[in-house]
C-alpha positions, 0 to 999 in steps of 0.5 A: 959856706953860704952864697949870697949871690942874687941871679933871678931864677937861680936858688935863693941860698939863704933859704934852708939847706942851700935853697931847699927845705925837705919835710921833717920826719913826722913819724920816722925817717923811713916813713913817707911825708908828701907836700900837698899845699902852701900859703903865705901867713905873713912873712911865714909859710904854712905848709901841708902834708900827708905823712905816714905812720909806722902801721900805714895810717894816713895823717894830716900835717901842718908846719910853719916855715920861718922866712929863713926856710927853718921849722918854726918850732913855736907852732903846734906841737914842737913845730908840727900840727898833725892829726886825723879827721876821724879815728880809724880812717885815713885822712889827707889834707887838700888846701889851706887859707889864712882867714881874716881873723888870722886862723887857719882853715884847712880843706881835707879828706877822710876815708875808710881804709877798707872802702877808700871813698874820700869825704871832704872835711873842713877844720880851723885852728889858731894862728899858731897851730892850736885849738882845732876846732871839731871837723866839719864834713862839707856836704856832698850827695850821699853816693859822691866822693871827693877827687883826691887833689881837686880841693881848693880853698881861699879866703878874703875878708868876712868869708872863705870858699871851697871848691871840690871836684866830685865823683859817683861809683860808675853807671851812677849819675855824676855829680857836678862841682861845688863851691862853697861859701862860709862866713867866719863863723861857719854860717851859710855864705850864699842866701839860705845855702853853703854851696852851689854846684858849678853848671857851666855846660850841658848835664852830660859833659864833664866839668872840673874846676882848677882855680877858685878866686874870691873878689869883694863882689863875687868869685871866679872858677875856672877849669876844663869841660868835655863833651862826647862830641868835642875835645876839651876846653878851657873855661872861666865863670864869674859868680856874684855873692849870691851864687849867680853867673855874672852877666856883665862877664863873657857871654852870660857869665861864661867864656870858654876857649881851646888854644887853636886846633887843640884839646885844652886842660887849665890847671891854674888861674892867676888875677892881676891887679887890674882884674885881668885873668892868666890862665895856664895848663896845657894843650895837645893835638889828640890823646896820642900826641905830645902836650905843649904848656901854655898861658893865656890872658883875659881881660877882667870882662873875659875878652881876650886881651889884646895887650897880652902876646897880641891876644894869643896863647903863649905856648912853651917850647919845652914844657908839656904842662903847667900846673902852678903859676903866681904873679910877683909884685911887678906883674910878671908870672912865674909858671911852674910845670913839667918837661923833661924835668921840672921846668918853671919860667918868668914871663913879662906883663906883655906875655913874652919871656923875661930875658933877664931870668935864668931858671938854674935850679934843676929839680926832680918830681912828680906832678902831684902837688906842685905849688908855685907861691911868689913871697916877696923877693922870692918864689917858693916851688913846693913839690915832691922830690924822688927819695928812697922811701918814695917821695919827700915833699920839698920846698925850694926858694927861687930868687926873684 
């Protein structure tokens, strides 16, 4: 019998099967189906997956979940949109976004099986998973490839944007991350160009983007940067819509920070309605020491926010890393990460733990493809749960 108990932090057992939805059998019950991303579509939820056929070929897939956590069979073909960017190549979805005109954008990758050197691809389809456009390859240096799992996609108003981390073979110059901006017709969104390189550190330093947020008058990127002489640190950079750093933010458009005495890595960023920015990730003393999850708030102009934990990072005593986070309508932050098992918490706007939130769901999986998405009365956690076939992509609903 379905429970109607509404304890914040417990399963919403009216969703799916007792609070959980497992990705359907796209090609067969014994074949892999990995969760990769999800976004809201009005009251529904779009979910993307990497799926395998019986010959071991990799395909992208998108499904739509109803508010009750069931497969919407009116979407795509019998509830599924499945394909490959290029025939004869492996495909994998990275991120989803819903455009202002209702269309769905999917960022993904394609790679020749004999030489897995993935290239970024973009595809659009209508709101019901039909009429896909011809896939377009985003411009990258000839010898560069997409770092798998690093793709970010966002849409707002008349434009949508993507962010990529790239790499080149050993011995070659390593490319900088790129941010792409396109209008809804696919035209360049920056003056006379479709992308900018994210240059927030000296050329010899490594830069990784973890988050991309669109604003009306610009955009924000956040992530980590590492130099040969210093431990990693987090950064936030704000740009205007021409692709130039916004000098009103931080120092010349950039802020860099570390949890005191710790190497610091950023995995996600959330923006509050007042413009404040909350980053989350993990820190550690050195590579051999255990890591600890943290989150930290900065003002809209890039200063440490004294109203949040007296300006200090909030370090968790059990979680080793936060991989995703989401804000609810009351400004509370739900974080999703890993400790001994999956862990999730809810924090009040001042950074303190929410005493009314009881994380009762026991979830197990790996750190790939973890997504936390506030969706009104519930928070959806997407992840890959262990199974006899390897993993099964799963979406769990948690009561707000």
